[in-house]
C-alpha positions as YAML, in Angstrom:
chain: A
units: angstrom
residues:
- id: 1
  name: MET
  ca: [-20.12, 10.62, 9.29]
- id: 2
  name: THR
  ca: [-21.31, 13.14, 11.42]
- id: 3
  name: THR
  ca: [-22.89, 14.01, 14.78]
- id: 4
  name: ARG
  ca: [-25.76, 14.66, 16.62]
- id: 5
  name: PRO
  ca: [-26.82, 17.48, 18.68]
- id: 6
  name: THR
  ca: [-28.10, 15.70, 21.77]
- id: 7
  name: ALA
  ca: [-26.66, 17.72, 24.58]
- id: 8
  name: PRO
  ca: [-26.99, 21.43, 25.14]
- id: 9
  name: VAL
  ca: [-24.15, 23.54, 23.80]
- id: 10
  name: PRO
  ca: [-22.15, 25.32, 26.25]
- id: 11
  name: SER
  ca: [-21.84, 28.99, 26.12]
- id: 12
  name: GLU
  ca: [-19.78, 30.70, 23.42]
- id: 13
  name: CYS
  ca: [-18.16, 32.84, 25.78]
- id: 14
  name: SER
  ca: [-15.56, 30.18, 26.78]
- id: 15
  name: SER
  ca: [-12.28, 31.21, 25.25]
- id: 16
  name: GLY
  ca: [-11.70, 27.92, 23.21]
- id: 17
  name: HIS
  ca: [-8.08, 27.55, 24.69]
- id: 18
  name: PRO
  ca: [-6.72, 24.99, 27.30]
- id: 19
  name: ASP
  ca: [-5.84, 25.96, 30.78]
- id: 20
  name: PRO
  ca: [-2.27, 27.20, 30.47]
- id: 21
  name: SER
  ca: [-1.23, 26.00, 33.64]
- id: 22
  name: ALA
  ca: [-2.00, 22.52, 32.60]
- id: 23
  name: PRO
  ca: [0.94, 20.08, 31.90]
- id: 24
  name: SER
  ca: [2.28, 20.16, 28.47]
- id: 25
  name: ALA
  ca: [1.10, 17.22, 26.29]
- id: 26
  name: ALA
  ca: [3.78, 14.55, 24.68]
- id: 27
  name: PRO
  ca: [4.55, 15.70, 21.03]
- id: 28
  name: ALA
  ca: [2.23, 14.01, 18.49]
- id: 29
  name: PRO
  ca: [3.89, 11.82, 15.84]
- id: 30
  name: SER
  ca: [4.45, 13.43, 12.27]
- id: 31
  name: ALA
  ca: [1.32, 12.96, 9.94]
- id: 32
  name: ALA
  ca: [1.85, 12.50, 6.15]
- id: 33
  name: PRO
  ca: [2.55, 15.15, 4.08]
- id: 34
  name: VAL
  ca: [-0.32, 17.16, 2.62]
- id: 35
  name: PRO
  ca: [-0.49, 16.08, -0.91]
- id: 36
  name: GLY
  ca: [-0.76, 18.74, -3.71]
- id: 37
  name: GLU
  ca: [-4.32, 19.20, -5.13]
- id: 38
  name: ASP
  ca: [-5.13, 20.07, -8.95]
- id: 39
  name: PHE
  ca: [-8.39, 22.17, -8.24]
- id: 40
  name: VAL
  ca: [-7.77, 25.85, -7.52]
- id: 41
  name: PRO
  ca: [-10.62, 28.15, -6.77]
- id: 42
  name: ALA
  ca: [-11.11, 31.35, -8.86]
- id: 43
  name: PRO
  ca: [-10.60, 34.57, -6.82]
- id: 44
  name: ALA
  ca: [-14.16, 35.56, -7.41]
- id: 45
  name: ASP
  ca: [-15.29, 32.09, -5.64]
- id: 46
  name: VAL
  ca: [-13.25, 32.89, -2.68]
- id: 47
  name: LEU
  ca: [-14.51, 36.31, -2.19]
- id: 48
  name: ALA
  ca: [-17.92, 35.06, -2.74]
- id: 49
  name: TYR
  ca: [-17.49, 32.22, -0.20]
- id: 50
  name: LEU
  ca: [-16.25, 34.93, 2.35]
- id: 51
  name: ARG
  ca: [-19.09, 36.87, 1.84]
- id: 52
  name: ARG
  ca: [-21.43, 33.79, 2.24]
- id: 53
  name: ILE
  ca: [-19.80, 33.25, 5.69]
- id: 54
  name: GLY
  ca: [-19.68, 36.80, 6.64]
- id: 55
  name: ALA
  ca: [-16.07, 36.89, 6.75]
- id: 56
  name: GLN
  ca: [-13.20, 39.32, 5.49]
- id: 57
  name: ARG
  ca: [-10.15, 37.93, 3.49]
- id: 58
  name: PRO
  ca: [-7.52, 37.34, 6.49]
- id: 59
  name: ASP
  ca: [-4.14, 38.97, 6.19]
- id: 60
  name: ARG
  ca: [-2.21, 35.74, 7.06]
- id: 61
  name: ALA
  ca: [-3.27, 32.05, 6.66]
- id: 62
  name: ASP
  ca: [-2.55, 31.74, 10.44]
- id: 63
  name: ALA
  ca: [-4.38, 29.88, 13.30]
- id: 64
  name: ASP
  ca: [-6.35, 32.85, 14.41]
- id: 65
  name: ALA
  ca: [-7.64, 33.28, 11.36]
- id: 66
  name: LEU
  ca: [-8.69, 29.77, 10.83]
- id: 67
  name: ARG
  ca: [-10.65, 29.77, 14.01]
- id: 68
  name: ASP
  ca: [-12.77, 32.64, 12.73]
- id: 69
  name: LEU
  ca: [-13.44, 31.06, 9.56]
- id: 70
  name: HIS
  ca: [-14.25, 27.88, 11.19]
- id: 71
  name: LEU
  ca: [-16.73, 29.30, 13.76]
- id: 72
  name: ARG
  ca: [-18.44, 31.49, 10.89]
- id: 73
  name: HIS
  ca: [-18.87, 28.73, 8.65]
- id: 74
  name: LEU
  ca: [-20.61, 26.60, 11.36]
- id: 75
  name: ARG
  ca: [-22.79, 29.66, 11.93]
- id: 76
  name: THR
  ca: [-23.95, 30.45, 8.33]
- id: 77
  name: VAL
  ca: [-23.57, 26.83, 6.33]
- id: 78
  name: PRO
  ca: [-25.92, 24.23, 7.73]
- id: 79
  name: PHE
  ca: [-24.93, 20.48, 8.29]
- id: 80
  name: GLU
  ca: [-28.16, 18.97, 5.94]
- id: 81
  name: ASN
  ca: [-29.01, 15.97, 4.18]
- id: 82
  name: LEU
  ca: [-31.55, 17.46, 2.25]
- id: 83
  name: SER
  ca: [-30.51, 16.27, -1.26]
- id: 84
  name: ILE
  ca: [-30.98, 12.72, -0.16]
- id: 85
  name: HIS
  ca: [-34.81, 13.52, 0.23]
- id: 86
  name: LEU
  ca: [-35.11, 16.01, -2.65]
- id: 87
  name: GLY
  ca: [-33.88, 13.29, -5.19]
- id: 88
  name: GLU
  ca: [-30.89, 15.72, -6.04]
- id: 89
  name: ASP
  ca: [-27.73, 13.94, -7.02]
- id: 90
  name: ILE
  ca: [-24.59, 14.49, -4.72]
- id: 91
  name: VAL
  ca: [-21.72, 15.22, -6.76]
- id: 92
  name: LEU
  ca: [-18.22, 14.88, -5.15]
- id: 93
  name: GLU
  ca: [-16.43, 17.46, -7.41]
- id: 94
  name: GLU
  ca: [-15.15, 20.82, -5.91]
- id: 95
  name: LYS
  ca: [-16.56, 23.22, -8.16]
- id: 96
  name: THR
  ca: [-20.07, 21.73, -8.20]
- id: 97
  name: LEU
  ca: [-20.06, 21.84, -4.21]
- id: 98
  name: LEU
  ca: [-18.67, 25.29, -4.18]
- id: 99
  name: ASP
  ca: [-21.76, 26.30, -6.33]
- id: 100
  name: LYS
  ca: [-23.79, 24.47, -3.97]
- id: 101
  name: VAL
  ca: [-22.56, 26.45, -0.86]
- id: 102
  name: ILE
  ca: [-22.20, 29.77, -2.35]
- id: 103
  name: GLY
  ca: [-24.62, 29.80, -5.33]
- id: 104
  name: ALA
  ca: [-27.57, 27.91, -4.14]
- id: 105
  name: HIS
  ca: [-26.82, 28.93, -0.31]
- id: 106
  name: ARG
  ca: [-27.07, 25.33, 0.61]
- id: 107
  name: GLY
  ca: [-25.16, 23.36, 3.14]
- id: 108
  name: GLY
  ca: [-24.57, 19.56, 2.99]
- id: 109
  name: PHE
  ca: [-23.09, 16.45, 4.86]
- id: 110
  name: CYS
  ca: [-19.46, 15.99, 5.70]
- id: 111
  name: TYR
  ca: [-18.12, 15.28, 2.39]
- id: 112
  name: GLU
  ca: [-19.67, 18.32, 1.01]
- id: 113
  name: VAL
  ca: [-19.16, 21.15, 3.48]
- id: 114
  name: ASN
  ca: [-15.77, 19.98, 4.69]
- id: 115
  name: THR
  ca: [-14.70, 19.56, 0.92]
- id: 116
  name: ALA
  ca: [-16.08, 23.35, 0.17]
- id: 117
  name: PHE
  ca: [-14.26, 24.48, 3.10]
- id: 118
  name: ALA
  ca: [-11.08, 22.82, 2.05]
- id: 119
  name: VAL
  ca: [-11.04, 24.70, -1.36]
- id: 120
  name: LEU
  ca: [-11.86, 28.04, 0.59]
- id: 121
  name: LEU
  ca: [-8.68, 27.41, 2.99]
- id: 122
  name: ARG
  ca: [-6.53, 26.49, -0.02]
- id: 123
  name: GLY
  ca: [-7.75, 29.80, -1.62]
- id: 124
  name: LEU
  ca: [-6.68, 31.58, 1.26]
- id: 125
  name: GLY
  ca: [-3.19, 29.91, 1.51]
- id: 126
  name: TYR
  ca: [-3.51, 27.13, 3.90]
- id: 127
  name: ARG
  ca: [-2.43, 23.65, 3.00]
- id: 128
  name: VAL
  ca: [-5.07, 21.11, 3.54]
- id: 129
  name: SER
  ca: [-5.60, 17.31, 3.47]
- id: 130
  name: LEU
  ca: [-8.50, 15.43, 3.57]
- id: 131
  name: LEU
  ca: [-8.51, 12.60, 6.08]
- id: 132
  name: GLN
  ca: [-10.90, 9.66, 6.20]
- id: 133
  name: ALA
  ca: [-12.40, 8.84, 9.56]
- id: 134
  name: ARG
  ca: [-14.83, 5.85, 11.06]
- id: 135
  name: VAL
  ca: [-17.51, 7.10, 13.45]
- id: 136
  name: PHE
  ca: [-17.93, 5.19, 16.54]
- id: 137
  name: GLY
  ca: [-21.13, 3.91, 16.92]
- id: 138
  name: PRO
  ca: [-23.54, 3.48, 20.00]
- id: 139
  name: GLU
  ca: [-21.69, 0.03, 20.84]
- id: 140
  name: GLY
  ca: [-18.29, 1.87, 20.95]
- id: 141
  name: ARG
  ca: [-17.49, 0.30, 17.49]
- id: 142
  name: PRO
  ca: [-16.07, 2.42, 14.62]
- id: 143
  name: GLY
  ca: [-18.10, 2.32, 11.47]
- id: 144
  name: ILE
  ca: [-17.40, 1.59, 7.53]
- id: 145
  name: PRO
  ca: [-14.01, 3.15, 6.01]
- id: 146
  name: TYR
  ca: [-14.71, 6.55, 4.61]
- id: 147
  name: ASP
  ca: [-17.86, 7.17, 7.23]
- id: 148
  name: HIS
  ca: [-16.77, 10.66, 7.69]
- id: 149
  name: MET
  ca: [-14.36, 13.07, 6.27]
- id: 150
  name: ALA
  ca: [-12.17, 15.51, 8.48]
- id: 151
  name: LEU
  ca: [-9.47, 18.11, 7.49]
- id: 152
  name: LEU
  ca: [-5.98, 18.36, 8.48]
- id: 153
  name: VAL
  ca: [-5.08, 22.07, 8.20]
- id: 154
  name: GLU
  ca: [-1.38, 23.48, 8.22]
- id: 155
  name: THR
  ca: [-0.96, 27.29, 8.66]
- id: 156
  name: ALA
  ca: [1.67, 29.43, 7.24]
- id: 157
  name: ASP
  ca: [3.40, 29.14, 10.47]
- id: 158
  name: GLY
  ca: [3.46, 25.57, 10.24]
- id: 159
  name: GLU
  ca: [0.91, 24.79, 13.03]
- id: 160
  name: ARG
  ca: [-1.47, 21.82, 12.23]
- id: 161
  name: LEU
  ca: [-5.09, 21.78, 12.94]
- id: 162
  name: ILE
  ca: [-8.03, 19.40, 12.50]
- id: 163
  name: ALA
  ca: [-10.90, 21.57, 11.19]
- id: 164
  name: ASP
  ca: [-14.28, 19.95, 10.77]
- id: 165
  name: VAL
  ca: [-17.24, 21.88, 9.77]
- id: 166
  name: GLY
  ca: [-19.31, 18.60, 8.84]
- id: 167
  name: PHE
  ca: [-20.03, 16.76, 12.23]
- id: 168
  name: GLY
  ca: [-23.04, 18.26, 13.34]
- id: 169
  name: ASP
  ca: [-22.74, 19.05, 17.08]
- id: 170
  name: HIS
  ca: [-18.79, 19.12, 17.43]
- id: 171
  name: SER
  ca: [-16.12, 21.56, 18.31]
- id: 172
  name: HIS
  ca: [-16.42, 25.23, 17.41]
- id: 173
  name: PHE
  ca: [-12.99, 25.64, 16.58]
- id: 174
  name: PRO
  ca: [-10.49, 23.41, 14.96]
- id: 175
  name: VAL
  ca: [-8.36, 21.20, 17.20]
- id: 176
  name: ARG
  ca: [-4.82, 21.56, 17.49]
- id: 177
  name: TYR
  ca: [-3.36, 18.25, 16.08]
- id: 178
  name: ASP
  ca: [0.13, 18.40, 17.75]
- id: 179
  name: ASP
  ca: [-1.23, 18.75, 21.38]
- id: 180
  name: ARG
  ca: [-2.32, 15.57, 23.05]
- id: 181
  name: GLY
  ca: [-3.64, 17.18, 26.14]
- id: 182
  name: ASP
  ca: [-7.33, 18.31, 26.91]
- id: 183
  name: GLN
  ca: [-8.31, 21.19, 24.55]
- id: 184
  name: ALA
  ca: [-11.27, 23.32, 26.00]
- id: 185
  name: ASP
  ca: [-14.01, 24.39, 23.30]
- id: 186
  name: PRO
  ca: [-17.43, 25.94, 23.54]
- id: 187
  name: GLY
  ca: [-18.57, 22.58, 22.35]
- id: 188
  name: GLY
  ca: [-17.08, 20.47, 25.09]
- id: 189
  name: VAL
  ca: [-13.27, 19.23, 26.07]
- id: 190
  name: PHE
  ca: [-11.68, 17.44, 23.10]
- id: 191
  name: ARG
  ca: [-8.51, 15.09, 23.03]
- id: 192
  name: LEU
  ca: [-6.68, 13.40, 20.40]
- id: 193
  name: VAL
  ca: [-5.46, 10.15, 21.24]
- id: 194
  name: ASP
  ca: [-2.95, 7.94, 19.24]
- id: 195
  name: THR
  ca: [-3.98, 4.22, 18.53]
- id: 196
  name: PRO
  ca: [-1.53, 1.31, 18.36]
- id: 197
  name: GLU
  ca: [-2.45, 0.99, 14.80]
- id: 198
  name: GLY
  ca: [-1.29, 4.69, 13.95]
- id: 199
  name: ASP
  ca: [-4.79, 6.27, 13.88]
- id: 200
  name: VAL
  ca: [-5.91, 9.10, 15.89]
- id: 201
  name: ASP
  ca: [-9.07, 9.06, 17.67]
- id: 202
  name: VAL
  ca: [-11.00, 12.12, 18.38]
- id: 203
  name: LEU
  ca: [-12.50, 12.24, 21.93]
- id: 204
  name: ARG
  ca: [-15.20, 14.93, 23.21]
- id: 205
  name: ASP
  ca: [-15.77, 14.82, 26.76]
- id: 206
  name: GLY
  ca: [-13.92, 11.60, 27.21]
- id: 207
  name: LYS
  ca: [-16.15, 9.75, 24.53]
- id: 208
  name: PRO
  ca: [-14.91, 8.78, 21.36]
- id: 209
  name: GLN
  ca: [-16.12, 10.45, 18.18]
- id: 210
  name: TYR
  ca: [-14.39, 9.07, 15.37]
- id: 211
  name: ARG
  ca: [-11.03, 7.42, 14.37]
- id: 212
  name: MET
  ca: [-8.87, 9.16, 11.65]
- id: 213
  name: GLU
  ca: [-6.25, 7.84, 9.39]
- id: 214
  name: VAL
  ca: [-3.49, 10.48, 9.10]
- id: 215
  name: ARG
  ca: [-2.58, 9.39, 5.31]
- id: 216
  name: PRO
  ca: [-4.23, 12.17, 3.03]
- id: 217
  name: ARG
  ca: [-6.56, 10.85, 0.60]
- id: 218
  name: ARG
  ca: [-8.29, 12.24, -2.44]
- id: 219
  name: LEU
  ca: [-11.93, 13.60, -2.79]
- id: 220
  name: ALA
  ca: [-12.55, 10.73, -5.37]
- id: 221
  name: ASP
  ca: [-11.68, 8.21, -2.37]
- id: 222
  name: PHE
  ca: [-14.68, 8.99, -0.56]
- id: 223
  name: THR
  ca: [-17.52, 8.42, -3.49]
- id: 224
  name: ALA
  ca: [-18.09, 4.74, -1.78]
- id: 225
  name: GLY
  ca: [-18.66, 6.23, 1.64]
- id: 226
  name: ALA
  ca: [-21.10, 8.94, 0.18]
- id: 227
  name: TRP
  ca: [-22.95, 6.38, -2.00]
- id: 228
  name: TYR
  ca: [-23.42, 4.30, 1.31]
- id: 229
  name: HIS
  ca: [-24.84, 6.96, 3.32]
- id: 230
  name: ARG
  ca: [-27.09, 7.92, 0.58]
- id: 231
  name: THR
  ca: [-28.49, 4.32, -0.16]
- id: 232
  name: SER
  ca: [-27.67, 1.95, 2.63]
- id: 233
  name: PRO
  ca: [-30.79, 0.74, 5.05]
- id: 234
  name: ASP
  ca: [-27.80, 0.66, 7.30]
- id: 235
  name: SER
  ca: [-27.22, 4.42, 7.35]
- id: 236
  name: HIS
  ca: [-29.37, 6.70, 9.19]
- id: 237
  name: PHE
  ca: [-29.20, 9.35, 6.35]
- id: 238
  name: PRO
  ca: [-31.93, 7.79, 4.13]
- id: 239
  name: ARG
  ca: [-33.91, 7.24, 7.29]
- id: 240
  name: SER
  ca: [-33.67, 10.75, 8.69]
- id: 241
  name: LEU
  ca: [-34.19, 14.49, 7.40]
- id: 242
  name: VAL
  ca: [-32.00, 17.04, 9.34]
- id: 243
  name: CYS
  ca: [-30.92, 20.63, 8.86]
- id: 244
  name: SER
  ca: [-28.94, 22.01, 11.82]
- id: 245
  name: LEU
  ca: [-26.79, 25.14, 12.37]
- id: 246
  name: LEU
  ca: [-24.72, 26.58, 15.09]
- id: 247
  name: THR
  ca: [-26.16, 29.91, 16.53]
- id: 248
  name: GLU
  ca: [-24.76, 32.37, 19.10]
- id: 249
  name: GLU
  ca: [-26.96, 31.04, 21.93]
- id: 250
  name: GLY
  ca: [-26.89, 27.17, 21.11]
- id: 251
  name: ARG
  ca: [-28.22, 25.34, 17.91]
- id: 252
  name: ILE
  ca: [-31.38, 25.04, 15.76]
- id: 253
  name: THR
  ca: [-32.18, 21.95, 14.28]
- id: 254
  name: LEU
  ca: [-35.07, 21.25, 11.71]
- id: 255
  name: SER
  ca: [-36.03, 17.64, 11.36]
- id: 256
  name: ASP
  ca: [-38.80, 16.89, 8.85]
- id: 257
  name: ARG
  ca: [-41.49, 19.10, 10.75]
- id: 258
  name: LYS
  ca: [-39.78, 19.05, 14.26]
- id: 259
  name: LEU
  ca: [-38.02, 22.41, 15.05]
- id: 260
  name: ILE
  ca: [-35.77, 22.09, 17.87]
- id: 261
  name: THR
  ca: [-34.04, 25.19, 19.31]
- id: 262
  name: ARG
  ca: [-31.38, 24.99, 21.99]
- id: 263
  name: ALA
  ca: [-30.27, 28.16, 23.88]
- id: 264
  name: GLY
  ca: [-28.72, 28.76, 27.11]
- id: 265
  name: GLY
  ca: [-28.84, 25.34, 27.95]
- id: 266
  name: GLU
  ca: [-32.52, 24.92, 27.68]
- id: 267
  name: ARG
  ca: [-34.17, 22.97, 24.86]
- id: 268
  name: ASP
  ca: [-37.47, 23.81, 23.22]
- id: 269
  name: GLU
  ca: [-39.21, 21.51, 20.61]
- id: 270
  name: ARG
  ca: [-42.36, 22.06, 18.53]
- id: 271
  name: ILE
  ca: [-43.90, 20.65, 15.52]
- id: 272
  name: LEU
  ca: [-44.36, 23.11, 12.86]
- id: 273
  name: ASP
  ca: [-47.75, 23.67, 11.34]
- id: 274
  name: GLY
  ca: [-48.12, 22.77, 7.61]
- id: 275
  name: GLU
  ca: [-45.68, 23.07, 4.74]
- id: 276
  name: ASP
  ca: [-45.79, 26.95, 4.69]
- id: 277
  name: GLU
  ca: [-44.48, 27.18, 8.05]
- id: 278
  name: VAL
  ca: [-41.81, 24.34, 7.43]
- id: 279
  name: ARG
  ca: [-40.91, 26.30, 4.08]
- id: 280
  name: SER
  ca: [-40.60, 29.60, 5.89]
- id: 281
  name: ALA
  ca: [-38.30, 27.85, 8.52]
- id: 282
  name: TYR
  ca: [-35.93, 26.89, 5.96]
- id: 283
  name: ARG
  ca: [-35.80, 30.41, 4.49]
- id: 284
  name: ASP
  ca: [-35.75, 32.46, 7.50]
- id: 285
  name: LEU
  ca: [-33.65, 30.00, 9.94]
- id: 286
  name: PHE
  ca: [-31.17, 28.37, 7.39]
- id: 287
  name: GLY
  ca: [-31.37, 30.70, 4.30]
- id: 288
  name: ILE
  ca: [-32.65, 27.87, 2.04]
- id: 289
  name: GLU
  ca: [-35.19, 28.79, -0.65]
- id: 290
  name: LEU
  ca: [-37.08, 25.45, -1.33]
- id: 291
  name: ASP
  ca: [-39.49, 24.96, -4.22]
- id: 292
  name: ALA
  ca: [-40.80, 21.65, -3.03]
- id: 293
  name: LEU
  ca: [-40.14, 20.21, 0.40]
- id: 294
  name: PRO
  ca: [-37.91, 17.25, 1.03]
- id: 295
  name: VAL
  ca: [-39.72, 14.01, 1.76]
- id: 296
  name: VAL
  ca: [-38.09, 11.23, 4.05]
- id: 297
  name: ARG
  ca: [-38.25, 8.00, 1.69]
- id: 298
  name: GLY
  ca: [-37.07, 5.80, 4.25]
- id: 299
  name: GLY
  ca: [-40.23, 6.19, 6.42]
- id: 300
  name: ILE
  ca: [-38.18, 7.08, 9.69]
- id: 301
  name: THR
  ca: [-37.23, 10.40, 10.92]
- id: 302
  name: ASP
  ca: [-34.38, 11.14, 13.40]
- id: 303
  name: SER
  ca: [-34.12, 14.71, 14.84]
- id: 304
  name: ASN
  ca: [-30.33, 13.61, 15.69]
- id: 305
  name: PRO
  ca: [-27.82, 14.84, 13.15]
- id: 306
  name: ARG
  ca: [-24.63, 13.15, 13.12]
...
C-alpha cells in the first residue's frame, strides 16, 4: 500500500527533470482509456481543497500545474492511519473523503488521499484513472491485489503521468507514464518497467516499489484491500501508528510517541513526553486536532510508514 521514510530525503533543490542529454526511452504501450466517473466535486469543494493545500486554481490542466499540486499536497496532507487506531470508520466514498481532507483537516492512507486528490484533479479538468497496485515486500514478492492505489492522470495536452500522494516517502512529483527511462526526482531516480504480463513496475533507485495494472478501476473495487489493511494481522497497519508529512527540508514522522525528523540528510529521533506533547505535535506539525489520542491496538509500533 504505501512506503516508509527509511532513507534521508534528497534536497528539494533538484529540478525533478531527467538529464536532457540522456538517450530517449522507447515509447510505452498504450494504457487503457480512463473511464467516466459519476462523482463531480462542487466548485466550493474544489476551492476549499485548493486553499487546504495552499494552491491557486491553475489556468490549464497541464503537467506543470499537476507537478505543483502534487508537491503541495505532499507537504500539507499527511499520510496517516490514525482512523484505524481511533476506532473511526473508513468509508471509500468521494464526498466523505473530501470532507475528511478538507473539513476535518486530516490525511489518510493511499485509498483515501489518492481518491481525494483524484477528485480535485477531475474538478480542475484532468482525466484521472484509479489503478490497482501490489506493493513489493522485503522478499521481493508483490502483495495482495488492491494492495495500493495509484493514479493515471491525463493532462489537457494529452500527456499521461502517474500521480501518487499516498505512498509515504516516494516521488515528490508525478512520474511520466510514457517515459521508460530514468526520471530524476528529489525523492530518488524513478523508472517504469513493463512486465511480460502487461503490468508496469514502479522502481525507485533501481528497487521495485509496486506493480500496477493499467486497467482502470472503480473506487468500490478497492474496498476489500482497504478492509484487509484495516483488519488483517498480516498487514502492518493495525500494528503500526503513523502520521508523516513531506517538508521543505526533508520529512517529519510521528509514530505513537516517537517523533522522527529528517532535514538536510540528518535524522533526529526523540520520544515525546506525555499526552499533551503528543497532542501538540499532531496539532502544530500536522494540523490535526485530536480530542483523544489514537491507541495501537495490535500492540506493535512501527515508525516506517509504507
